[in-house]
N, C-alpha and C positions, 0 to 999 in steps of 0.2 A: 243402670247401676246397680250394685248389689242390693239385695233387701230381702225381706221376709214373706210372711204370706200375703200380705197385701200387694206387694211387687209382683209376685207369681199370679196372684188373682187377676191384677190389671192387666198382665202381660197376656195371660191364656184368654181372657175376656176379649182382647184387641185381636188376638191371632184368630178366634173363633168368628170374631165378626168379619175380619179380613178374608177369610175363607170363604164367606158367601158373598163378597164384594163391597161390604160397609165398613170401614172406608177401604178405598182402593189405592191406600197409601202404604209406602213401605214402614215396616216395624223394627225398630232397632235396639239392640242390648250393647251398653258399653261393658265389656267383659274385663272387669278392672282385676287384675291377678288371677286370671282364669276362674273367676267364681263361678261362671255359667258353665263351664266345661262339661261337667258332669250331665247338666240339664241338656245340653246339645248332644251327647251321646244318647240320651235318652228319647230325644226327638227323632235321632237318626234311626234309631231302633224300631220306633214306631212306623217310619216310613219303610224299613225292612220288612216289617212283619204286615205291611198293608193297611194300617190304620189310618195314616197320613199319606195324602198324594205328594210326591217330591215336589211338585210345582208349588204346593202349599207351604211345604217346609222352608222352600226358598223365599217366602214372604219375609221371614225373620232373619235381617243382617244383624252380625255380631262381629265386633272389631274390638281390640283391646286399646287402640288409639281414636280419641274422639274426632279428629279430622279424617282419618280412615274411614270410621263408621259414617260420617255425613257423607264422604265421597261415594261410598258403596249403597247407600241409601237413595243418593241422586240417581245412580245408574239402574236401580231396580224399575223393572216394569211389572205391574200387577198381572197375574196369571188369570184373566179374563177367561180364557177358553178351558182352563181348567175347573174354574168357578162352575161354568156351564155344565161341564161333564160331571163334576161331583154333586151338583143340584138333581141332573137327571138319574143318578145312581141312588141317591139318598131317598 
């Protein structure tokens, strides 16, 4: 849900941990009224520039409807192979 610095801190900390496989669960944003649209554009730009692997970007599910978000998160599979590849590159 929308928030400020604390929300962003928790989101990015969770994504950073998920990037190395801890936890290997999906991360979701409830995008109320498009609040996170610009953040998602920035994350896609980080992928395009090579700072974030596409598979790691896909760890983050984002939907505007709570039920859709839960369904999307239930379908997600953690990119275990991308984590291994990223750790070898780091």
